[in-house]
N, C-alpha and C positions, 0 to 999 in steps of 0.2 A: 155622837148621832148626827148626821147633818139632815136639815129640812130640805127636802126636793118637792119641787112642782114637776108633776109628770103630765105633758099637755099632748095628748095623742087619741087617735081613734081607740075603742073600748078593747078589741083583741089585742092590740099593743100595749095597752095599759097592763093587762094580765102579765104579759112576759115582763114587763118593767118591773112588777111587782117581785117576780120569781127572782130576778138578777139584782134586786136590790132589797132584800128581806129585812136588812136590820138598820134600815134608815127611815125617818119620819117623811112619810110620803104623803103627797096631797095632790089628787087627781082632777084633771079638767078635760072636757071633751069639745069645749066652746072657745072663744077668745075671751066673749063676755066672763065666762066663768072662771078663765084664768085670772083675768083681770081683777074679779072680785078677791079671790085669794092673794093675789099680790097687793091688794090694798090693806088686806086683813093680817096678813102673815108676813114674817121675814124669811127668805129662802136664802140657801147656801148655794143652789145648784138649781138649773131647769133644763129638762130634758123634754125636747119637743120633736113629734114625728113630722115627717113630711106632710102626710095627708090628714093631718091635724086639722079639725074643723073645716073641711072641705078645702083642703090643702092652703090655709092660711098660717101655716108656721110664719113665713115671712111678715105677715102682719103683726105677729105677737112678737117677734124679734126686732123688728122695727120700732115699735111702741117700748119696748123695754130699753133699747140702746137710745131712745130720745128723752127717756126720764130719767134725770140725775139720781134721784134716789134708787134706782133700779140698774141703772147701767154697768155698775161693778159686779153685778152676779153672773158668772159664767154660764153660758148657754150653749146647750149640745143639741145639734139638728141630727137626726137619725133617721135612716129608712129601713125600717123592718118588712115592708112588702115589695114584692116584685113589680115592677112598672112594666107598661107596653112600650114606653118609650126610653130604653135603656141607656145606651150609652151618650147621646147628645145632649138630653134631657139630665141626665145625671152630671155631666160635665158642668152644664149652665147652672145647675142648683147649688152645686158645690162651690163654684166662682160667687154667686150671690150670697150664699151663706158667708163666705169669706168677707165680701165687701159690706156687708152688713154688720159684721161684728160677731159671729159665731166662733165660739171657743174651739169648738171640735165638729166636723162634719164626718158621719158616719154613713157610707152609700150602702145599698142592699148587698152587694156583692162582698163586700168587706163583713158586714154584720151576718150574712149567711155562713161565713167561714169561721167566725168566732164562736168559742163556748160562752157560756154565761159567765163563767170567771173572768175571762178576757172582756167581757163587756163590761162587767163589773169594775175590772181595774181601769179601763177607760174613762168610764164616769167618774168613780172616784179620783182619778188623775187629774181630773179637771177641778176637783175642790182644793186640791194641793197645788194648783198652778203647774201641771207637769204637761199638758198638752197644749196643741196648737190645731188649726184646722189643717 
């Protein structure tokens, strides 16, 4: 069983909980809350939503990649909510995620077409080092 930090808005945390029912899940809705959990616990994976804490996903990703004790943890960026700024914003977000060191970026159109089982496989694939952005 993997220890996973879920950082997202509340309704997405509910979906993530259903997708990853057999894992040791810890939830945060703010950067401060996520940082507290990261100081107290060891994680095997971090899954963070684009809209986390008023769109502060990149703040958390940057902090983790700059902390030598955390930088090894796979970090998945995902977008479970449809955005008003579809194509250009999505491309820019995906590029930024890659530059900042995300292990995987799943945009809304991809996520909306994936079953929970397919998402589970994508997430757990990062645990095994099988995924790339």
